[in-house]
C-alpha positions in Angstrom: 104.9 -95.9 108.7 107.9 -98.2 109.8 109.4 -99.9 106.6 109.2 -98.1 103.7 110.1 -99.3 100.3 110.2 -96.9 97.2 109.8 -99.5 94.5 108.8 -103.1 94.6 108.5 -105.8 91.8 107.2 -108.6 94.0 104.9 -109.2 96.6 105.1 -112.0 98.8 101.7 -113.6 99.4 101.5 -117.3 100.8 97.8 -117.4 99.8 95.7 -115.5 97.4 93.4 -113.1 99.5 89.6 -113.9 99.2 88.7 -110.1 99.1 89.5 -107.9 96.4 89.2 -104.0 96.0 89.4 -102.2 92.7 89.9 -98.5 92.6 88.5 -96.5 89.5 89.9 -92.9 90.3 88.1 -90.8 87.7 85.2 -88.3 88.5 83.4 -85.9 86.2 83.9 -83.3 89.0 85.6 -83.2 92.6 83.3 -82.8 95.4 84.8 -80.0 97.9 84.9 -82.5 100.8 86.5 -85.3 99.0 90.2 -86.5 100.2 90.2 -89.8 98.1 92.5 -90.4 95.4 90.0 -89.1 92.7 91.0 -87.2 89.5 88.7 -84.9 87.9 88.3 -84.4 84.2 90.8 -86.8 83.1 89.0 -88.5 80.4 92.2 -89.0 78.0 93.7 -91.3 80.3 90.9 -93.7 81.1 91.6 -96.3 78.5 95.6 -96.3 79.5 94.5 -96.6 83.2 92.1 -99.5 82.3 95.0 -101.2 80.5 97.4 -100.6 83.4 94.8 -101.9 86.1 94.4 -105.3 84.0 98.2 -105.7 83.8 98.5 -105.4 87.6 95.9 -108.0 88.0 97.6 -110.3 85.2 100.9 -110.1 87.1 99.3 -110.7 90.5 97.4 -113.6 89.0 100.6 -115.5 87.9 101.3 -116.3 91.6 98.2 -118.6 91.8 96.1 -120.9 90.0 92.7 -119.7 89.7 91.9 -119.0 93.5 88.4 -118.4 94.7 87.3 -114.9 95.5 84.4 -114.1 98.0 84.0 -110.4 97.3 84.9 -107.8 95.3 84.5 -104.0 95.7 85.0 -101.3 93.0 85.2 -97.9 94.6 86.4 -94.3 93.5 86.5 -92.0 92.3 83.2 -92.6 90.4 83.3 -96.4 89.3 80.0 -95.9 87.4 82.0 -93.9 84.7 83.9 -97.1 84.0 83.0 -97.3 80.1 80.8 -100.5 79.7 82.9 -102.0 77.1 86.2 -101.8 79.0 84.4 -102.7 82.2 83.2 -105.9 80.3 86.6 -106.7 79.4 88.0 -106.2 83.0 85.6 -108.5 84.2 86.2 -111.3 81.5 89.8 -110.9 82.7 89.0 -111.3 86.5 86.8 -114.3 85.5 89.8 -116.1 83.3 92.4 -115.5 86.1 90.2 -116.1 89.2 87.4 -118.3 90.4 84.3 -116.1 90.6 81.5 -118.9 90.7 81.2 -118.6 94.4 81.4 -115.0 94.6 79.3 -113.7 97.6 79.1 -110.3 96.9 80.3 -107.9 94.2 79.6 -104.3 94.9 79.9 -101.3 92.4 79.8 -97.8 93.8 77.6 -95.3 91.5 76.6 -91.9 91.1 72.9 -91.9 90.3 73.8 -89.3 87.7 75.7 -91.8 85.5 73.2 -94.7 85.8 71.1 -95.9 82.8 69.0 -99.0 82.1 72.1 -100.2 80.1 74.4 -99.6 83.2 72.1 -102.0 85.3 71.7 -104.4 82.7 75.3 -104.8 82.0 76.4 -104.9 85.5 74.0 -107.6 86.6 75.2 -109.7 83.7 78.8 -109.2 84.9 78.8 -110.6 88.4 77.8 -107.4 90.1 75.0 -108.1 92.6 75.3 -105.3 95.2 75.0 -101.5 94.2 76.0 -98.7 96.5 74.6 -95.4 95.5 75.9 -91.8 96.7 73.2 -89.7 97.6 74.8 -87.8 100.5 71.5 -85.7 101.3 68.4 -85.1 99.3 68.7 -81.4 98.9 70.1 -80.1 95.2 71.3 -76.6 96.5 73.4 -77.8 99.2 75.1 -80.5 97.1 75.5 -78.0 94.3 77.2 -75.6 97.0 79.9 -78.5 97.5 80.3 -79.1 94.0 78.4 -82.2 93.7 76.4 -82.4 90.7 73.3 -84.2 91.2 69.7 -84.1 89.9 67.3 -85.0 92.8 64.8 -86.2 90.3 67.3 -88.3 88.7 68.0 -90.2 91.9 64.3 -91.0 92.2 64.1 -92.6 88.8 67.2 -94.5 89.7 65.5 -95.8 92.5 62.5 -96.9 90.5 64.8 -98.8 87.9 67.5 -100.3 90.3 65.4 -102.6 92.3 64.2 -104.3 88.8 68.2 -105.6 88.7 69.3 -105.4 92.2 67.9 -106.9 95.3 70.8 -105.6 97.3 71.0 -101.8 97.3 73.0 -99.5 99.5 72.8 -95.7 99.9 75.4 -93.4 101.3 74.6 -90.3 103.2 76.8 -87.7 104.8 75.7 -86.4 108.3 77.0 -82.8 109.1 77.1 -81.1 105.3 77.0 -77.3 105.8 73.6 -76.1 105.2 71.7 -79.0 106.4 69.5 -78.4 109.4 67.0 -81.2 111.2 64.3 -80.5 108.6 66.4 -81.4 105.6 68.1 -84.4 107.5 64.9 -86.0 108.5 63.3 -85.5 105.4 66.1 -87.2 103.6 65.9 -90.3 106.2 62.2 -90.5 105.7 62.6 -90.6 101.9 65.5 -93.2 101.9 63.8 -95.5 104.4 60.9 -95.7 101.9 63.1 -97.0 99.2 63.5 -100.8 98.2 66.9 -100.6 99.7 68.7 -103.2 102.2 71.7 -101.1 103.6 72.5 -97.5 104.6 75.9 -95.9 105.3 75.7 -92.8 107.4 79.4 -91.1 107.3 80.2 -88.2 109.7 81.4 -85.3 107.6 85.3 -85.1 107.9 87.1 -81.8 107.0 90.4 -83.0 105.6 93.3 -80.6 105.2 93.8 -78.9 101.7 90.3 -79.7 100.4 88.3 -77.0 99.0 85.9 -77.3 102.0 88.7 -77.1 104.5 89.9 -73.7 102.7 86.3 -72.4 102.7 85.8 -73.1 106.3 89.2 -71.5 107.1 88.2 -68.5 104.9 84.8 -68.1 107.3 82.7 -68.6 103.9 81.1 -71.7 104.9 80.1 -73.0 108.4 79.7 -76.6 109.7 77.7 -78.0 112.4 78.9 -77.8 116.2 80.0 -81.3 117.6 77.2 -81.3 120.0 74.5 -81.1 117.4 76.2 -83.8 115.4 76.2 -85.9 118.4 72.4 -85.0 118.8 71.4 -85.7 115.1 73.6 -88.9 115.1 71.8 -90.4 118.1 68.5 -89.5 116.4 69.6 -91.1 113.2 70.6 -94.4 114.9 66.8 -94.4 116.6 65.0 -93.5 113.4 67.0 -96.1 111.3 66.4 -98.6 113.8 62.5 -98.1 113.8 62.6 -98.5 110.2 64.4 -102.1 110.2 67.9 -100.8 109.6 70.1 -102.4 112.4 73.3 -100.6 113.4 76.2 -103.2 113.0 79.2 -100.7 112.6 79.5 -97.0 113.7 78.5 -95.8 110.3 76.5 -98.9 108.8 73.3 -100.0 109.1 71.4 -103.1 107.5 68.5 -105.1 107.4 68.9 -108.4 108.5 71.5 -110.6 106.5 72.4 -107.5 104.2 75.5 -106.4 106.1 78.5 -105.7 103.9 80.4 -108.9 103.7 83.4 -107.0 102.0 83.7 -104.2 104.6 83.4 -106.6 107.4 86.5 -108.5 106.0 88.3 -105.0 106.7 87.0 -104.6 110.1 87.9 -108.2 111.0 91.4 -107.7 109.6 91.1 -110.5 106.9 93.6 -110.4 104.1 92.7 -108.4 100.8 94.3 -107.0 97.9 93.9 -103.7 96.4 94.1 -102.9 92.4 94.6 -99.6 91.1 95.9 -96.2 91.7 96.5 -95.6 95.5 94.7 -98.9 96.3 95.6 -100.5 99.7 96.3 -104.2 100.7 96.7 -106.4 103.9 98.5 -109.6 104.0 98.0 -110.3 107.6 101.4 -108.7 108.6 101.8 -105.8 106.2 99.9 -102.9 105.0 100.7 -101.8 101.6 99.4 -98.7 99.3 100.0 -98.6 95.6 101.7 -95.8 93.8 99.0 -93.0 93.8 100.7 -90.9 91.0 98.9 -91.5 87.7 101.9 -90.8 85.4 104.0 -93.3 87.2 101.2 -96.0 87.7 100.3 -95.7 83.6 103.8 -96.6 82.8 103.1 -100.0 84.0 101.1 -100.7 81.0 102.2 -103.9 79.2 105.4 -104.2 80.6 107.1 -107.4 81.2 107.0 -106.9 84.7 104.5 -104.9 86.8 106.8 -102.4 88.8 104.8 -100.2 90.9 106.1 -98.1 93.8 104.1 -98.5 97.0 104.5 -97.9 100.5 104.8 -101.0 102.8 104.2 -100.9 106.7 105.1 -103.9 108.5 103.0 -104.0 111.8 104.2 -104.2 115.4 102.4 -106.1 118.1 101.5 -102.4 119.6 100.1 -101.7 116.2 98.2 -104.9 115.8 97.0 -104.4 119.5 95.5 -101.1 118.3 94.3 -102.3 115.2 92.1 -104.9 116.6 90.9 -102.7 119.4 90.1 -99.8 117.1 88.4 -102.1 114.2 86.7 -104.5 116.7 85.2 -101.4 118.8 83.7 -99.8 115.5 81.4 -102.9 115.4 78.5 -103.8 117.4 79.9 -107.2 118.0 82.7 -105.6 119.9 85.9 -107.2 120.7 87.2 -110.5 122.7 88.8 -109.0 125.9 91.1 -112.1 126.6 92.5 -111.6 123.1 93.3 -108.0 123.8 94.8 -108.7 126.9 97.1 -111.2 125.3 99.2 -108.4 123.8 99.9 -106.8 127.2 102.3 -107.3 130.0 101.0 -107.2 133.4 101.4 -103.8 134.3 99.5 -102.8 131.1 96.7 -105.2 131.7 96.1 -103.7 134.8 96.0 -100.1 133.4 93.8 -101.4 130.5 91.4 -103.2 132.7 91.0 -100.2 135.0 90.4 -97.9 132.0 87.7 -100.3 130.8 86.0 -100.0 134.1 86.1 -96.4 134.2 84.6 -96.3 130.7 81.9 -98.6 131.8 80.8 -96.7 134.7 80.8 -93.3 132.3 78.3 -95.3 130.3 80.9 -95.6 127.2 81.4 -99.2 127.1 79.3 -102.3 128.1 80.6 -105.7 128.9 78.9 -108.8 128.0 81.0 -112.1 129.3 84.5 -111.5 127.7 83.2 -109.2 125.1 83.5 -105.4 125.3 81.7 -103.1 122.9 80.8 -99.3 122.8 77.6 -98.0 123.8 75.9 -95.3 121.2 77.5 -92.6 123.5 80.8 -94.5 123.1 80.6 -94.7 119.4 80.3 -91.0 119.0 83.6 -90.2 121.1 85.2 -93.4 119.4 88.5 -91.7 118.6 89.0 -90.1 122.0 88.0 -93.2 123.7 90.4 -95.5 121.9 93.6 -93.0 122.6 92.4 -93.1 126.2 92.7 -96.8 126.3 96.0 -96.8 124.8 
């Protein structure tokens, strides 16, 4: 990162962003593949964290007079573990400080294991209108081997209850989990597509350094699928979801018409957004910021006169803006506007960039329609390498 500030007491926002991310870091247990800011079995800190989170929001809201918010996304960790009484206080605080009457989308991530009828009723009454369920794969033994405590029968029960409260339900799956063969994956897709849901996210398994999965692979205690097999399964998955009316609109995301995630599209379109909570990220149009990710330091802010939080700040250069626009744009099916990308390049770089585009088009990795360039399905599977080649 370029410009790093160790401690900030003031963030300069010309206008309040319309997109909020809230981080709830607590989990009952940590999955072996997880690299998020997630804390296993820290129940004694829950109420104190809630207080600090509320205090951060109050401190930020002082700069504005009840601005209108378009989307809210509560992620984690496991937000479905947020105690309902504290969650209601939290939503009341948001409603007191920001205008939520025209809120378009309010998503809460949830582990099916935690969900009861009471949760669904409370969430619906508190502005939540979109439920994102972490399913991953419908095989209990495989999930247990990765330390994910999940009862497949409970998932089915939740899928019977949830549509009574929410019309907009999304399911997360992970492609490439160890032990998942073609049969298990196809059966998972077949079952999920029969559920009354509107959105599916298919994340390719990423093995992050220093996770338990990473060490188990390194010690040869577990094997993962080879890249060519992942590519084959991904292509079959896209075709299967399309045949069931889930259209791909981003590399990992598929939706029935009109149910694309507004909040995530805001990220990909580089809209300004504000992140609250431990390790949460924000973007003001020029700078990217990440909140303190040390729990004890974050908790010290509760009820202070000023909310003082250490965060990492990165001021983007023109080269970084170009790279972000290219990368985030090409992740989406709508692609990127070629003239707007050429704006960042001098004549020499323009020629090189256009020549690379022509090569990728002839290789079947990119398609061009008017002034728009998009990745083909084959190109999406090679997105990272392709982007590196373009820059």
